[in-house]
N, CA, C and O of each residue as an XYZ file, in Angstrom:
916
protein
N       0.939     -0.996      0.076
C       0.592     -0.091     -0.098
C       0.830      0.955      0.032
O       0.212      1.823     -0.583
N       1.664      1.186      0.754
C       3.468      2.472      1.018
C       3.454      2.687     -0.797
O       3.075      3.690     -1.402
N       4.032      1.312     -1.419
C       4.188      2.196     -2.920
C       3.909      2.220     -3.855
O       4.528      2.276     -4.918
N       1.952      2.145     -3.355
C       1.519      2.153     -4.522
C       1.282      3.538     -4.015
O       1.412      4.178     -5.058
N       1.047      4.311     -3.185
C       0.456      5.684     -2.411
C       1.832      6.710     -3.390
O       2.088      7.852     -3.773
N       2.233      5.655     -3.389
C       4.108      6.921     -3.625
C       4.354      7.057     -5.438
O       4.851      7.872     -6.216
N       3.460      5.311     -5.528
C       2.982      5.879     -7.535
C       2.623      6.980     -7.759
O       3.227      7.938     -8.242
N       1.575      6.860     -7.393
C      -0.278      8.199     -7.659
C       0.934      9.174     -6.850
O       1.393     10.056     -7.575
N       1.277      9.138     -5.996
C       1.470     10.846     -5.236
C       2.254     11.565     -5.935
O       2.199     12.793     -5.986
N       3.483     10.467     -6.859
C       4.711     11.448     -7.145
C       4.780     12.118     -8.678
O       5.710     12.761     -9.165
N       2.780     11.563     -9.616
C       2.554     12.265    -10.218
C       2.647     13.677    -10.507
O       2.956     14.325    -11.507
N       2.144     14.069     -8.864
C       2.047     15.555     -8.686
C       3.084     16.896     -8.440
O       3.578     17.419     -7.441
N       3.115     17.046     -9.286
C       5.118     18.486     -9.628
C       5.765     19.121     -8.124
O       6.920     19.314     -7.745
N       4.064     19.391     -7.316
C       4.405     20.495     -6.275
C       4.915     19.775     -4.979
O       5.001     20.245     -3.845
N       5.295     18.278     -5.511
C       5.264     17.422     -4.025
C       4.397     16.249     -3.545
O       3.829     15.429     -4.268
N       4.391     16.310     -2.092
C       3.490     15.655     -1.505
C       3.424     15.108      0.169
O       4.412     14.999      0.895
N       1.882     14.779      0.591
C       2.198     14.458      1.718
C       1.654     13.791      2.088
O       0.489     14.181      2.155
N       1.914     12.008      2.750
C       1.448     10.704      2.435
C       1.904     11.021      4.334
O       2.664     11.913      4.709
N       1.160      9.973      5.286
C       0.805      9.923      6.231
C       0.531      8.315      6.196
O      -0.363      7.971      5.423
N       1.237      7.209      6.989
C       1.133      5.694      6.750
C       1.249      5.279      7.640
O       2.262      5.709      8.192
N       0.364      4.105      8.581
C      -0.385      4.475      9.814
C      -0.236      2.431     10.442
O      -1.148      1.710     10.846
N       0.849      2.187     10.314
C       1.147      0.563     10.973
C      -0.088      0.452     12.422
O       0.075      0.379     13.640
N      -1.350      0.490     11.505
C      -2.837      0.515     12.647
C      -3.046     -1.243     13.265
O      -3.770     -1.922     13.992
N      -2.291     -1.300     12.707
C      -2.880     -3.417     13.062
C      -1.554     -3.963     14.250
O      -1.402     -5.036     14.833
N      -0.603     -2.453     14.263
C       0.645     -3.150     16.233
C      -0.951     -2.549     17.676
O      -1.535     -2.970     18.674
N      -0.899     -1.303     16.700
C      -1.839     -1.459     18.110
C      -2.577     -2.128     18.604
O      -2.668     -2.213     19.828
N      -3.551     -3.008     17.496
C      -4.531     -3.775     17.386
C      -3.935     -5.227     17.903
O      -4.462     -6.011     18.691
N      -2.610     -5.346     17.181
C      -2.586     -6.276     18.462
C      -2.492     -6.582     19.541
O      -2.572     -7.645     20.157
N      -2.175     -4.844     19.948
C      -1.128     -5.124     22.047
C      -2.698     -5.092     22.332
O      -3.294     -5.984     22.935
N      -3.338     -3.830     21.765
C      -4.992     -4.671     22.619
C      -4.764     -5.440     22.518
O      -3.534     -5.435     22.491
N      -5.322     -6.917     22.347
C      -5.531     -7.913     22.453
C      -4.999     -8.657     23.276
O      -5.641     -9.323     24.088
N      -3.529     -8.646     23.164
C      -2.740     -8.405     24.326
C      -1.808     -9.678     23.718
O      -1.073    -10.316     24.472
N      -1.939    -10.048     21.953
C      -0.785    -10.909     21.753
C       0.430    -10.193     20.499
O       0.405     -9.672     19.384
N       1.394    -10.577     21.532
C       2.759     -9.890     21.291
C       3.075    -10.550     20.106
O       3.419     -9.768     19.220
N       3.075    -11.866     19.753
C       3.792    -12.096     18.227
C       2.983    -11.141     16.692
O       3.416    -10.846     15.578
N       1.693    -10.925     17.379
C       0.753    -10.807     16.106
C       1.851     -8.459     16.087
O       2.246     -7.569     15.333
N       1.746     -8.749     17.155
C       2.121     -6.957     17.022
C       3.459     -6.516     16.786
O       3.784     -5.394     16.399
N       4.522     -7.875     17.152
C       6.103     -8.062     16.826
C       5.810     -8.352     15.123
O       6.704     -8.091     14.318
N       5.025     -8.683     14.851
C       4.442     -9.263     13.242
C       4.826     -8.005     12.566
O       5.874     -7.870     11.934
N       3.938     -7.101     12.729
C       3.397     -5.789     11.997
C       4.111     -4.918     12.151
O       4.163     -3.882     11.487
N       5.256     -5.468     13.750
C       6.574     -4.141     13.870
C       7.466     -4.607     12.763
O       8.563     -4.049     12.753
N       7.307     -5.280     12.056
C       8.503     -5.944     10.832
C       7.662     -5.686      9.875
O       8.154     -5.777      8.751
N       6.198     -5.299      9.947
C       5.960     -4.931      8.046
C       5.994     -3.646      8.499
O       6.475     -2.985      7.578
N       5.711     -2.851      9.532
C       6.240     -1.448      9.548
C       7.398     -0.568      9.505
O       7.482      0.650      9.664
N       8.383     -1.573      9.223
C       9.847     -1.673      8.427
C      10.280     -1.502      7.081
O      10.847     -0.828      6.221
N       9.635     -2.575      7.444
C       9.779     -3.218      5.809
C       8.651     -1.708      4.718
O       8.778     -1.505      3.511
N       7.648     -0.917      5.704
C       7.609     -0.231      4.931
C       8.398      1.050      5.130
O       8.695      1.895      4.285
N       8.577      1.028      5.967
C       9.280      2.406      5.779
C      10.849      1.928      4.978
O      11.645      2.739      4.505
N      10.984      0.748      4.980
C      12.446      0.536      4.341
C      12.167      0.936      2.370
O      12.893      1.572      1.606
N      10.907      0.281      2.128
C      10.630      1.409      0.946
C      10.347      2.223      0.504
O      10.724      2.833     -0.497
N       9.512      2.373      1.311
C       9.464      4.551      0.774
C      11.381      4.614      1.086
O      12.075      3.709      0.623
N      11.625      5.052      1.393
C      13.227      5.391      1.224
C      13.951      5.229      0.212
O      14.557      6.108     -0.400
N      13.895      3.262     -0.170
C      14.286      3.560     -0.900
C      13.837      4.037     -2.882
O      14.531      4.336     -3.854
N      12.509      3.887     -2.671
C      12.237      4.468     -3.724
C      11.925      6.417     -4.186
O      11.960      7.124     -5.193
N      11.590      6.582     -2.482
C      12.128      8.278     -2.755
C      13.635      8.960     -2.460
O      14.427      8.716     -1.550
N      13.729      9.925     -3.595
C      15.332     11.047     -3.727
C      15.476     11.386     -2.032
O      14.277     11.573     -1.824
N      16.014     11.555     -0.920
C      16.503     11.811      0.466
C      16.969     13.110      0.505
O      17.054     13.715      1.574
N      17.555     14.035     -1.498
C      17.676     14.826     -0.982
C      16.640     16.100     -1.162
O      17.020     17.218     -1.509
N      15.299     15.758     -0.876
C      14.047     16.595     -0.515
C      12.723     15.655     -0.316
O      11.544     15.905     -0.569
N      13.295     14.565      0.191
C      12.394     13.741      0.642
C      12.381     14.114      2.039
O      13.564     14.406      2.219
N      11.537     14.360      3.602
C      11.572     14.639      5.121
C      11.166     13.589      5.268
O      10.066     13.468      4.729
N      11.858     11.832      6.237
C      11.223     10.416      6.573
C      10.827     11.492      8.030
O      11.487     12.530      7.993
N       9.951     11.395      9.162
C       9.545     11.084      9.732
C       8.739      9.990     10.636
O       7.513      9.917     10.557
N       9.643      8.980     11.668
C       9.330      8.146     12.006
C       9.116      7.987     13.987
O       9.886      7.590     14.862
N       7.886      8.450     14.017
C       6.868      8.010     15.177
C       5.979      7.144     15.071
O       5.733      6.346     14.167
N       5.164      7.476     16.737
C       4.312      6.884     17.432
C       3.444      7.899     18.737
O       3.681      8.587     19.730
N       1.964      7.238     17.617
C       1.477      8.186     18.985
C       1.158      7.754     20.267
O       0.180      8.074     20.942
N       2.173      6.911     20.574
C       1.410      6.636     21.853
C       2.160      5.761     21.996
O       2.846      5.653     20.979
N       2.633      4.423     23.386
C       3.124      3.232     23.881
C       1.785      2.500     24.305
O       0.676      3.035     24.329
N       2.102      1.057     24.667
C       1.604      0.369     25.072
C       2.552     -0.319     26.310
O       3.782     -0.346     26.362
N       1.408     -0.959     27.452
C       1.767     -1.549     28.620
C       2.905     -2.664     28.684
O       3.071     -3.501     29.571
N       3.587     -2.481     27.615
C       3.954     -4.257     27.425
C       5.104     -3.595     27.607
O       5.464     -2.459     27.301
N       6.043     -5.215     28.600
C       7.936     -4.762     28.919
C       8.664     -6.078     28.545
O       8.311     -7.168     28.097
N       9.515     -5.661     28.819
C      10.311     -6.831     28.901
C      10.975     -6.997     30.101
O      11.345     -5.901     30.522
N      11.333     -8.072     30.952
C      12.417     -7.833     31.725
C      12.769     -9.338     31.834
O      12.440     -9.670     30.695
N      13.248    -10.581     32.468
C      13.717    -11.809     33.460
C      14.945    -11.934     33.276
O      15.438    -12.988     33.679
N      15.649    -11.150     32.763
C      17.301    -11.908     32.610
C      17.265    -13.374     31.198
O      18.025    -14.339     31.283
N      16.515    -13.251     30.344
C      16.611    -14.218     29.271
C      18.082    -14.375     29.118
O      18.921    -13.477     29.190
N      18.331    -15.976     28.837
C      19.892    -15.820     28.141
C      19.710    -15.384     26.466
O      18.649    -15.269     25.854
N      21.112    -15.184     25.947
C      21.323    -14.857     24.659
C      21.149    -15.789     23.072
O      21.675    -16.793     22.593
N      20.299    -14.984     22.720
C      19.365    -16.375     21.730
C      18.293    -16.696     21.974
O      17.567    -17.293     21.179
N      17.967    -16.352     23.166
C      16.765    -17.597     23.928
C      15.249    -16.415     22.899
O      15.829    -15.359     22.645
N      14.298    -16.356     22.547
C      13.404    -16.739     21.645
C      12.328    -15.587     22.911
O      11.893    -15.768     24.049
N      12.257    -14.067     21.597
C      11.379    -12.967     22.559
C      10.559    -13.446     23.857
O      10.578    -13.079     25.032
N       9.716    -14.577     23.036
C       8.182    -14.724     23.376
C       8.398    -15.813     24.427
O       7.436    -16.350     24.976
N       9.843    -16.182     24.742
C       9.759    -17.533     26.273
C       9.378    -16.748     26.629
O       8.644    -15.826     26.276
N      10.163    -17.240     27.870
C      10.744    -17.298     28.874
C      12.288    -17.699     29.282
O      12.708    -18.812     28.965
N      12.758    -17.173     29.683
C      14.397    -17.602     30.645
C      13.804    -18.750     31.068
O      12.799    -19.016     31.728
N      15.080    -19.664     30.269
C      15.032    -21.501     30.253
C      15.203    -21.996     31.819
O      16.148    -21.303     32.195
N      14.888    -22.640     32.696
C      14.886    -23.351     33.775
C      14.283    -22.304     34.937
O      14.018    -22.377     36.137
N      14.233    -21.467     34.068
C      13.863    -20.264     35.723
C      12.628    -20.695     35.844
O      12.116    -21.490     35.056
N      12.081    -20.222     36.800
C      10.719    -19.795     38.169
C      10.244    -18.825     38.882
O      10.502    -18.905     40.083
N       9.810    -18.190     38.637
C       9.567    -17.114     39.937
C       9.061    -17.761     41.455
O       9.235    -18.914     41.851
N       8.682    -17.131     41.850
C       8.682    -17.523     43.641
C       7.387    -18.350     43.853
O       6.919    -18.755     44.916
N       6.965    -18.491     42.712
C       5.117    -19.431     42.888
C       5.232    -20.495     42.136
O       4.308    -21.183     41.703
N       6.713    -20.685     41.923
C       6.830    -21.847     40.985
C       6.561    -21.753     39.882
O       6.355    -22.887     39.450
N       6.391    -20.759     38.864
C       5.618    -21.301     37.750
C       6.642    -20.051     36.991
O       7.215    -19.089     37.503
N       6.576    -20.624     35.280
C       7.846    -20.157     35.073
C       6.674    -18.825     34.301
O       5.488    -19.033     34.044
N       7.424    -17.498     34.062
C       7.165    -17.018     33.025
C       7.957    -16.110     32.112
O       9.169    -15.916     32.205
N       7.078    -15.534     31.149
C       7.972    -15.214     30.293
C       8.394    -13.279     29.979
O       7.901    -12.227     30.385
N       9.471    -13.618     29.116
C      10.063    -12.247     29.379
C       9.336    -11.215     28.456
O       9.987    -10.173     28.372
N       8.159    -11.207     27.732
C       7.492    -10.068     27.675
C       5.776    -10.387     28.261
O       4.898    -11.234     28.101
N       5.952     -9.383     28.853
C       4.140     -9.313     30.001
C       3.524     -7.735     29.702
O       4.142     -6.683     29.544
N       2.649     -7.900     29.696
C       1.381     -7.017     29.513
C       0.694     -6.093     31.103
O      -0.108     -6.594     31.892
N       1.293     -4.693     31.206
C       0.959     -4.489     32.486
C      -0.972     -5.067     32.852
O      -1.455     -6.024     33.458
N      -1.470     -4.066     32.218
C      -2.665     -4.857     31.981
C      -3.463     -5.523     30.796
O      -3.126     -5.099     29.690
N      -4.738     -6.757     30.808
C      -5.956     -7.060     29.539
C      -5.652     -8.831     28.980
O      -4.884     -9.733     29.317
N      -6.713     -8.654     27.991
C      -7.127     -9.517     28.709
C      -5.852    -11.291     28.572
O      -6.138    -12.139     27.726
N      -5.010    -11.428     29.210
C      -4.172    -12.740     29.309
C      -4.064    -12.344     30.871
O      -2.996    -12.826     31.247
N      -4.699    -11.671     31.965
C      -4.416    -11.719     33.303
C      -5.371    -12.427     33.537
O      -6.556    -12.388     33.205
N      -4.641    -13.232     34.269
C      -6.054    -14.302     35.795
C      -6.388    -13.751     36.426
O      -5.985    -12.664     36.839
N      -7.387    -14.462     36.731
C      -8.039    -13.824     37.337
C      -9.404    -14.875     38.624
O     -10.542    -14.744     39.076
N      -7.724    -16.263     38.692
C      -8.167    -17.459     39.429
C      -7.587    -16.987     41.136
O      -8.268    -17.427     42.063
N      -6.383    -16.132     41.478
C      -6.002    -15.841     42.205
C      -4.604    -15.859     42.337
O      -3.981    -15.234     43.195
N      -3.893    -16.933     41.059
C      -2.840    -17.032     40.597
C      -2.509    -17.046     39.386
O      -3.323    -16.475     38.660
N      -1.513    -17.533     38.814
C      -0.535    -16.644     38.016
C      -1.251    -17.790     36.803
O      -2.189    -17.784     37.599
N      -1.632    -18.605     35.831
C      -1.573    -19.269     34.123
C      -0.345    -19.917     34.484
O       0.599    -19.128     34.520
N       0.018    -21.426     34.836
C       1.187    -22.275     34.882
C       1.302    -22.262     33.038
O       0.197    -22.581     32.601
N       2.098    -22.046     32.128
C       2.313    -21.172     30.697
C       4.208    -23.037     30.655
O       5.313    -22.964     30.117
N       3.508    -24.352     31.557
C       4.884    -25.385     31.023
C       4.397    -25.580     29.707
O       5.098    -25.469     28.701
N       2.778    -25.972     29.718
C       2.940    -26.635     28.333
C       2.024    -25.457     26.819
O       1.421    -25.672     25.767
N       2.469    -24.225     27.658
C       1.417    -23.091     26.842
C       2.064    -23.495     25.035
O       2.495    -24.616     24.765
N       2.020    -22.707     24.321
C       2.211    -22.326     22.781
C       1.986    -21.054     22.827
O       0.963    -20.475     22.462
N       3.614    -20.286     23.597
C       3.603    -18.842     23.377
C       3.807    -18.016     22.240
O       3.590    -16.815     22.075
N       4.532    -19.399     21.053
C       4.770    -18.146     19.981
C       3.638    -18.465     18.365
O       3.799    -18.327     17.153
N       2.505    -18.949     19.287
C       1.100    -19.170     17.843
C       0.070    -17.337     18.145
O      -0.412    -16.686     19.072
N       0.229    -17.272     16.783
C      -0.374    -15.527     17.241
C      -1.515    -15.589     17.666
O      -2.445    -14.842     17.362
N      -1.523    -16.198     18.165
C      -3.249    -16.126     18.812
C      -3.330    -16.508     19.959
O      -4.439    -16.823     20.392
N      -1.889    -16.609     20.985
C      -1.383    -17.020     22.343
C      -1.570    -15.914     23.640
O      -0.487    -15.671     24.173
N      -2.317    -15.456     24.030
C      -1.968    -14.109     25.209
C      -1.126    -14.354     26.020
O      -0.737    -15.247     26.773
N      -0.945    -13.474     25.741
C       0.739    -12.800     26.597
C       0.093    -11.840     28.123
O      -0.502    -10.773     28.272
N       0.676    -13.057     29.157
C       0.584    -12.400     30.568
C       0.616    -11.250     30.911
O       1.637    -10.627     30.615
N      -0.664    -10.414     31.785
C      -0.716     -9.086     32.503
C      -1.465     -9.693     33.329
O      -2.281    -10.573     33.605
N      -0.687     -8.645     33.659
C      -1.003     -8.774     35.332
C      -2.481     -7.740     35.736
O      -3.088     -8.246     36.680
N      -2.955     -6.808     35.363
C      -4.573     -6.185     35.754
C      -5.779     -7.096     34.187
O      -5.778     -6.737     33.010
N      -6.535     -8.136     34.739
C      -7.434     -8.069     33.776
C      -8.555     -6.950     33.351
O      -9.636     -6.405     33.573
N      -7.576     -7.053     32.687
C      -8.954     -6.053     31.763
C      -9.369     -7.355     29.794
O      -8.667     -8.181     29.212
N     -10.993     -6.731     29.476
C     -10.791     -6.877     28.408
C     -10.453     -6.841     27.760
O     -10.483     -7.712     26.891
N      -9.698     -5.452     27.703
C      -8.758     -4.210     26.036
C      -7.487     -4.124     26.687
O      -7.829     -3.479     27.678
N      -5.712     -4.410     26.886
C      -4.261     -3.979     26.788
C      -5.120     -2.343     26.896
O      -6.097     -1.997     26.232
N      -4.427     -1.590     27.885
C      -4.897      0.139     27.187
C      -3.317      0.033     26.966
O      -2.393     -0.769     27.105
N      -3.689      1.889     26.356
C      -1.934      2.460     25.693
C      -1.058      3.032     27.088
O      -1.522      3.666     28.035
N      -0.102      2.729     26.940
C       0.385      3.380     28.270
C       1.436      4.587     28.174
O       1.743      4.995     27.054
N       1.936      5.107     29.199
C       2.017      7.047     29.383
C       3.509      7.006     29.329
O       4.079      7.425     30.336
N       4.187      6.612     28.421
C       6.226      6.491     27.960
C       6.390      7.765     27.114
O       5.510      8.359     26.491
N       7.480      8.014     27.202
C       7.506      9.050     26.056
C       7.665      8.084     25.126
O       7.803      6.909     25.466
N       7.662      8.697     23.099
C       7.984      7.677     22.325
C       8.735      8.353     20.962
O       8.449      9.221     20.138
N       9.707      7.561     21.185
C       9.986      7.355     19.740
C       9.884      8.375     18.560
O       8.832      8.334     17.922
N      10.857      9.311     18.171
C      11.141     10.096     16.676
C      11.856     10.475     16.162
O      12.609     11.387     16.506
N      11.837      9.559     14.612
C      13.307      9.980     13.733
C      12.821      9.993     12.575
O      11.918      9.712     11.788
N      14.542     10.772     12.974
C      13.514     11.419     11.270
C      15.363     12.001     10.430
O      16.395     12.295     11.032
N      15.070     11.961      8.729
C      15.812     11.917      7.474
C      15.401     12.564      7.069
O      14.238     12.893      7.302
N      16.631     13.421      5.719
C      16.336     14.835      5.373
C      16.221     15.555      5.407
O      16.215     15.958      6.570
N      16.005     16.583      4.399
C      15.908     18.273      4.641
C      15.166     18.752      6.174
O      13.979     18.625      6.472
N      15.911     19.144      6.739
C      15.637     19.836      8.385
C      14.681     18.502      9.573
O      13.594     18.703     10.115
N      15.619     17.102      9.685
C      15.671     16.022     10.141
C      16.333     16.747     11.056
O      15.580     17.045     11.983
N      17.694     17.259     11.220
C      18.133     18.098     12.225
C      16.959     18.674     12.960
O      17.396     18.845     14.098
N      15.563     19.112     12.932
C      14.591     19.382     14.052
C      14.178     18.939     14.836
O      13.459     19.530     15.642
N      14.720     16.774     14.935
C      13.325     16.409     15.445
C      14.924     15.889     15.917
O      15.720     15.267     15.214
N      15.135     16.421     17.531
C      16.549     16.258     18.046
C      16.307     15.436     19.721
O      17.284     15.019     20.343
N      15.641     15.377     19.974
C      15.083     15.288     21.417
C      13.779     14.867     21.751
O      13.039     14.160     21.067
N      13.431     15.654     23.517
C      12.418     15.525     23.208
C      10.889     16.552     22.915
O      10.883     17.642     23.488
N       9.932     16.270     22.244
C       8.883     17.784     21.642
C       8.154     17.225     21.642
O       7.559     16.421     20.924
N       8.115     17.942     23.182
C       5.447     17.914     23.048
C       5.211     17.486     21.565
O       6.136     17.571     20.757
N       3.837     16.972     21.160
C       3.069     16.502     20.416
C       3.226     17.362     19.304
O       3.515     17.001     18.163
N       3.027     18.482     19.680
C       1.886     19.359     18.807
C       3.315     20.315     17.822
O       2.910     20.871     16.801
N       4.995     20.482     18.166
C       5.619     20.635     17.768
C       5.786     20.174     16.239
O       5.641     20.670     15.122
N       6.164     18.972     16.795
C       6.581     18.000     14.934
C       5.437     18.474     13.477
O       5.400     18.416     12.248
N       4.853     18.816     14.326
C       3.194     19.001     12.772
C       4.277     19.825     12.431
O       5.118     19.709     11.539
N       4.026     21.116     13.741
C       4.431     22.541     13.543
C       6.363     22.566     12.122
O       6.605     23.425     11.274
N       7.155     21.430     12.436
C       8.387     21.179     11.887
C       8.269     20.907     11.098
O       8.654     21.699     10.237
N       7.606     19.483     10.566
C       7.091     19.888      9.475
C       6.307     20.441      8.010
O       6.280     20.081      6.833
N       5.758     21.426      8.760
C       4.869     22.095      7.658
C       6.396     23.256      7.621
O       6.493     23.841      6.542
N       7.027     23.451      8.206
C       8.188     24.259      7.982
C       8.839     24.291      6.833
O       8.812     25.019      5.840
N       9.608     23.074      7.267
C      10.708     22.610      6.569
C       9.859     21.857      4.613
O      10.405     21.737      3.516
N       8.354     21.536      5.093
C       8.084     21.409      3.924
C       7.531     23.122      3.104
O       7.431     22.964      1.887
N       7.184     24.626      3.564
C       6.327     25.294      3.285
C       4.979     25.182      3.145
O       4.736     25.598      2.012
N       3.445     24.672      3.954
C       3.068     24.397      3.510
C       2.587     25.911      3.766
O       2.339     26.783      2.933
N       2.555     25.938      4.571
C       1.638     28.066      4.673
C       2.046     29.263      4.705
O       1.462     30.326      4.916
N       3.598     28.880      4.368
C       4.097     30.683      4.121
C       5.710     30.009      3.302
O       6.538     29.098      3.338
N       5.354     31.147      2.683
C       6.721     30.618      2.131
C       8.613     31.987      2.202
O       9.651     32.281      1.609
N       7.368     32.403      3.973
C       8.205     32.836      3.941
C      10.041     32.716      4.667
O      10.583     33.809      4.501
N      10.693     32.019      5.146
C      11.708     31.814      4.910
C      12.593     31.312      3.993
O      12.096     30.798      2.990
N      13.919     31.342      4.108
C      14.288     31.176      3.291
C      14.377     30.595      2.547
O      14.184     30.972      1.391
N      14.710     29.404      2.875
C      14.843     27.735      1.841
C      13.193     27.343      1.169
O      13.075     26.393      0.394
N      12.028     28.169      1.565
C      10.510     28.541      0.870
C      11.076     29.510     -0.479
O      10.405     29.322     -1.493
N      11.904     30.243     -0.588
C      11.712     30.979     -1.535
C      12.938     30.759     -2.585
O      14.073     30.592     -2.136
N      12.615     30.762     -4.462
C      13.227     30.494     -5.291
C      12.978     32.118     -6.270
O      11.964     32.807     -6.380
N      14.205     32.280     -6.787
C      14.571     33.207     -7.159
C      13.400     33.285     -8.887
O      13.190     32.215     -9.457
N      12.833     34.513     -9.441
C      12.073     34.788    -10.482
C      13.166     33.924    -11.726
O      14.024     33.174    -11.262
N      13.093     34.043    -12.867
C      13.620     33.425    -13.967
C      13.291     35.095    -14.728
O      12.236     35.611    -14.359
N      13.908     35.674    -15.456
C      14.063     36.480    -16.331
C      13.631     35.296    -17.556
O      13.311     34.109    -17.624
N      13.823     36.300    -18.316
C      13.228     36.394    -19.769
C      14.465     35.981    -21.450
O      14.446     35.626    -22.628
N      15.286     36.360    -20.396
C      16.788     35.763    -21.460
C      17.318     34.722    -21.366
O      17.906     34.708    -20.285
N      17.560     33.108    -22.300
C      17.572     31.853    -22.496
C      18.737     32.189    -20.998
O      18.550     31.938    -19.808
N      19.513     32.613    -21.453
C      20.951     31.936    -20.391
C      20.729     32.090    -19.227
O      21.280     31.314    -18.447
N      19.753     33.253    -18.649
C      19.027     33.890    -16.968
C      17.981     33.109    -16.869
O      17.653     32.992    -15.689
N      17.202     32.425    -17.712
C      16.287     31.689    -17.280
C      16.921     29.920    -16.667
O      16.731     29.301    -15.619
N      17.749     29.595    -17.994
C      18.054     28.383    -17.250
C      19.144     28.481    -15.936
O      19.209     27.408    -15.335
N      20.448     30.103    -15.090
C      20.270     30.245    -14.818
C      19.815     30.116    -14.249
O      20.035     29.041    -13.691
N      18.418     31.141    -13.546
C      17.102     31.407    -12.524
C      16.878     30.033    -12.421
O      16.294     29.794    -11.364
N      17.126     28.923    -13.154
C      16.324     27.849    -13.185
C      17.020     27.041    -11.899
O      16.529     26.974    -10.773
N      18.489     26.347    -12.405
C      19.211     26.078    -11.616
C      19.412     26.672    -10.261
O      19.727     26.108     -9.213
N      19.140     28.052    -10.526
C      19.484     28.267     -8.473
C      18.134     28.381     -7.700
O      18.001     28.548     -6.488
N      16.891     28.224     -8.904
C      15.731     28.171     -7.693
C      15.747     26.271     -7.487
O      15.294     25.540     -6.606
N      16.422     26.032     -8.634
C      16.951     24.326     -7.815
C      17.262     23.769     -6.825
O      16.606     22.900     -6.250
N      18.661     24.360     -6.402
C      19.197     24.686     -5.549
C      18.515     25.596     -4.381
O      18.678     25.335     -3.189
N      17.660     26.795     -4.893
C      16.851     26.547     -3.105
C      16.349     25.807     -2.529
O      16.339     25.498     -1.338
N      15.730     25.360     -3.677
C      14.076     24.254     -3.036
C      14.472     23.156     -2.421
O      13.872     22.544     -1.538
N      15.827     22.838     -3.058
C      16.577     20.965     -2.484
C      16.289     21.552     -0.875
O      15.929     20.787      0.019
N      16.533     23.220     -0.628
C      17.026     22.528      1.504
C      15.568     22.890      1.564
O      15.547     23.934      2.216
N      14.233     22.547      1.196
C      13.418     22.103      1.371
C      13.069     20.676      1.098
O      13.851     19.811      0.702
N      11.224     20.475      1.477
C      11.266     18.851      1.634
C      10.438     18.751      0.681
O       9.301     18.475      1.064
N      10.572     18.873     -0.456
C       9.132     18.863     -1.263
C       8.385     17.256     -1.106
O       7.224     16.938     -1.365
N       8.760     16.974     -0.933
C       7.293     15.472     -0.155
C       7.852     14.904      1.202
O       8.954     14.385      1.376
N       6.841     15.116      2.139
C       6.870     14.720      3.192
C       6.197     13.220      3.873
O       4.971     13.177      3.778
N       6.701     12.279      4.386
C       6.436     11.107      4.617
C       6.438     10.843      5.920
O       7.505     10.832      6.533
N       4.870     10.513      6.739
C       5.287     10.436      8.444
C       4.697      8.744      8.097
O       4.141      8.253      7.115
N       4.899      8.486      8.714
C       4.810      6.721      9.485
C       5.062      6.845     10.659
O       6.114      6.955     11.289
N       3.060      6.796     11.168
C       3.372      6.816     11.796
C       2.653      4.672     12.550
O       1.485      4.312     12.701
N       3.458      4.159     12.706
C       3.641      3.084     14.248
C       2.828      4.086     14.631
O       1.862      4.133     15.393
N       3.566      5.124     13.763
C       3.591      6.547     12.481
C       4.910      6.373     11.322
O       6.056      5.962     11.504
N       4.323      6.797     10.252
C       5.904      7.231      9.451
C       5.168      8.312      8.740
O       4.020      8.047      8.381
N       5.635      9.444      8.492
C       5.248     10.315      7.634
C       6.377     11.274      6.439
O       7.557     11.624      6.442
N       5.528     11.367      5.773
C       6.634     11.710      5.055
C       6.236     12.863      3.593
O       5.357     12.912      2.733
N       7.282     13.554      3.909
C       7.152     15.054      3.097
C       7.760     14.776      2.037
O       8.575     13.855      2.082
N       7.569     15.400      0.940
C       8.284     15.402     -0.392
C       8.604     16.904     -1.226
O       7.908     17.119     -2.218
N       9.328     17.623     -0.954
C       9.622     19.084     -1.060
C       9.866     19.533     -2.630
O      11.073     19.678     -2.824
N       9.002     19.820     -3.914
C       9.520     20.496     -4.759
C       9.275     22.339     -5.036
O       9.874     22.912     -5.947
């Protein structure tokens, strides 16, 4: 879907803005199914890789982030090479039961019997397996941690540390000159009527616009792409 969207939007000489969301990651976490969440994270990564391969790096701003976290956590000191969907081999918790490397703070995988599930013979790597959870809820909730943001291309340096969420849209707008041509990188010299002058001015304009983003792609696991022309 990402490549098809880019194929269509690239036909616009004025550039484009594309938002790609890996929504299935969110669905799987809410269902307490860590394997499916990881599976769609891999698909999310493939979408980013495809977009980067298709678009010019000098006038495309790539922004990759998430709109929230989930309550999944990783712990337990598993040995090197141990499957992420398994638990530390030969280790038991104080209740005498095995535990998994990945678990949720809440969700449908929590036990309501007063004791944890015995996962000794559980097929923890199957798609539909419910990951362990602490608080029993029909649907796992979002978390409250800061989420990462990565950027590549013109003005990627604007994404460099902790930011309030509304800043992301403002920075992309500035980079792509969507609402204002006031910043220097948004202005292009006007061509003159002379043939040579016109070619020189066009080259200068091309140089000037190369510093803005003709396309913006945001991939939200979320990833955004701004194509700047």
